[in-house]
DRENDO-1510 file (C-alpha; in Angstrom, 1 decimal, always signed):
<recs>
REC; n; res; u; v; w
REC; 1; MET; +237.1; +77.8; +136.6 .
REC; 2; THR; +235.1; +80.7; +135.1 .
REC; 3; ASP; +231.5; +80.5; +133.9 .
REC; 4; LYS; +231.5; +81.0; +130.1 .
REC; 5; SER; +227.8; +80.8; +129.7 .
REC; 6; PRO; +226.1; +83.6; +127.8 .
REC; 7; HIS; +224.4; +84.6; +131.1 .
REC; 8; ALA; +227.5; +84.7; +133.3 .
REC; 9; MET; +227.8; +88.5; +133.4 .
REC; 10; LEU; +224.1; +89.1; +134.4 .
REC; 11; ASP; +223.1; +89.8; +138.0 .
REC; 12; PRO; +221.4; +86.9; +139.7 .
REC; 13; VAL; +217.8; +88.0; +139.0 .
REC; 14; GLU; +218.5; +88.7; +135.3 .
REC; 15; ARG; +220.4; +85.5; +135.0 .
REC; 16; ALA; +217.5; +83.5; +136.5 .
REC; 17; ALA; +215.1; +85.2; +134.1 .
REC; 18; ALA; +217.4; +84.4; +131.2 .
REC; 19; LEU; +217.8; +80.8; +132.2 .
REC; 20; LEU; +214.0; +80.5; +132.7 .
REC; 21; ALA; +213.5; +81.9; +129.2 .
REC; 22; ASP; +216.0; +79.4; +127.8 .
REC; 23; HIS; +214.2; +76.5; +129.5 .
REC; 24; ARG; +210.9; +77.7; +128.3 .
REC; 25; ALA; +212.2; +78.0; +124.7 .
REC; 26; SER; +213.4; +74.4; +125.0 .
REC; 27; ILE; +210.0; +73.2; +126.3 .
REC; 28; ASP; +208.3; +75.0; +123.4 .
REC; 29; ARG; +210.5; +73.2; +120.9 .
REC; 30; LEU; +209.9; +69.9; +122.6 .
REC; 31; ASP; +206.2; +70.4; +122.7 .
REC; 32; ALA; +206.3; +71.1; +118.9 .
REC; 33; ILE; +208.3; +67.9; +118.4 .
REC; 34; LEU; +205.7; +65.9; +120.5 .
REC; 35; VAL; +202.8; +67.3; +118.5 .
REC; 36; TYR; +204.4; +66.6; +115.1 .
REC; 37; THR; +205.5; +63.1; +116.3 .
REC; 38; LEU; +202.0; +62.3; +117.4 .
REC; 39; GLY; +200.7; +63.6; +114.0 .
REC; 40; GLU; +203.0; +61.2; +112.2 .
REC; 41; ARG; +202.1; +58.3; +114.6 .
REC; 42; PHE; +198.4; +58.9; +113.9 .
REC; 43; LYS; +199.0; +58.9; +110.1 .
REC; 44; HIS; +200.3; +55.3; +110.5 .
REC; 45; THR; +197.6; +54.2; +112.9 .
REC; 46; GLN; +195.0; +55.6; +110.5 .
REC; 47; ALA; +196.5; +53.4; +107.8 .
REC; 48; VAL; +196.4; +50.4; +110.1 .
REC; 49; GLY; +192.8; +51.2; +110.9 .
REC; 50; ARG; +191.9; +51.2; +107.2 .
REC; 51; LEU; +193.7; +47.9; +106.7 .
REC; 52; LYS; +191.9; +46.3; +109.6 .
REC; 53; ALA; +188.6; +47.5; +108.3 .
REC; 54; ASP; +189.3; +46.3; +104.8 .
REC; 55; HIS; +190.2; +42.8; +106.1 .
REC; 56; GLU; +187.5; +42.7; +108.8 .
REC; 57; LEU; +190.1; +42.6; +111.6 .
REC; 58; PRO; +189.1; +43.7; +115.1 .
REC; 59; PRO; +190.0; +47.4; +115.9 .
REC; 60; SER; +191.7; +46.3; +119.1 .
REC; 61; ASP; +194.7; +44.0; +119.4 .
REC; 62; PRO; +195.2; +43.4; +123.2 .
REC; 63; ALA; +198.4; +41.4; +122.8 .
REC; 64; ARG; +200.0; +44.1; +120.7 .
REC; 65; GLU; +198.8; +46.8; +123.1 .
REC; 66; ALA; +200.3; +44.9; +126.1 .
REC; 67; ALA; +203.6; +44.5; +124.3 .
REC; 68; GLN; +203.7; +48.2; +123.5 .
REC; 69; ILE; +202.9; +49.2; +127.0 .
REC; 70; ALA; +205.7; +46.9; +128.3 .
REC; 71; ARG; +208.1; +48.3; +125.7 .
REC; 72; LEU; +207.2; +51.9; +126.6 .
REC; 73; GLU; +207.6; +51.2; +130.3 .
REC; 74; ALA; +211.2; +49.9; +129.6 .
REC; 75; LEU; +211.9; +53.0; +127.5 .
REC; 76; ALA; +210.6; +55.2; +130.2 .
REC; 77; LEU; +212.9; +53.7; +132.7 .
REC; 78; GLU; +215.8; +54.2; +130.4 .
REC; 79; ALA; +214.8; +57.9; +129.9 .
REC; 80; ASP; +214.4; +58.5; +133.6 .
REC; 81; LEU; +210.6; +59.0; +133.1 .
REC; 82; ASP; +208.0; +57.7; +135.5 .
REC; 83; PRO; +206.9; +54.4; +133.9 .
REC; 84; GLU; +203.4; +54.8; +135.3 .
REC; 85; PHE; +203.0; +58.1; +133.5 .
REC; 86; ALA; +204.4; +56.6; +130.3 .
REC; 87; LYS; +201.8; +53.7; +130.6 .
REC; 88; LYS; +199.0; +56.1; +131.2 .
REC; 89; PHE; +200.0; +58.2; +128.2 .
REC; 90; LEU; +200.3; +55.2; +125.9 .
REC; 91; ARG; +196.9; +53.9; +127.1 .
REC; 92; PHE; +195.4; +57.3; +126.3 .
REC; 93; VAL; +196.9; +57.2; +122.8 .
REC; 94; ILE; +195.8; +53.6; +122.3 .
REC; 95; GLN; +192.2; +54.5; +123.2 .
REC; 96; GLU; +192.2; +57.2; +120.7 .
REC; 97; VAL; +193.7; +54.9; +118.0 .
REC; 98; ILE; +191.0; +52.2; +118.8 .
REC; 99; ARG; +188.3; +54.9; +118.5 .
REC; 100; HIS; +189.7; +55.8; +115.0 .
REC; 101; HIS; +189.8; +52.1; +114.0 .
REC; 102; GLU; +186.2; +51.7; +115.1 .
REC; 103; GLN; +185.2; +54.7; +113.0 .
REC; 104; HIS; +186.9; +53.0; +110.0 .
REC; 105; GLN; +184.9; +49.8; +110.7 .
REC; 106; GLU; +181.7; +51.7; +110.9 .
REC; 107; ASN; +182.4; +53.7; +107.8 .
REC; 108; GLY; +183.6; +50.7; +105.8 .
REC; 109; ALA; +187.2; +51.9; +105.7 .
</recs>
């Protein structure tokens, strides 16, 4: 079977450099997706924060947070991602969301 990849005709060093560039381009695209996805997520959590402030609800919802962490842990396992990393990441995001919610409470929505 012959290698039909676009880098097949390159010498090993050139091929490694080309493959490295391909991986880095993919990483750059995925980083952009992560940033834009987090931006969208925070738009929704900001709306939740305003609703909570308007209705005098607490900025934190420990039951919801625990359910989200368990859900993300399961997703991480499906995605072959370290579930401990996923939990740490979500806890970091949740802390930022709660901080925003507290700001809404202080500012009266």
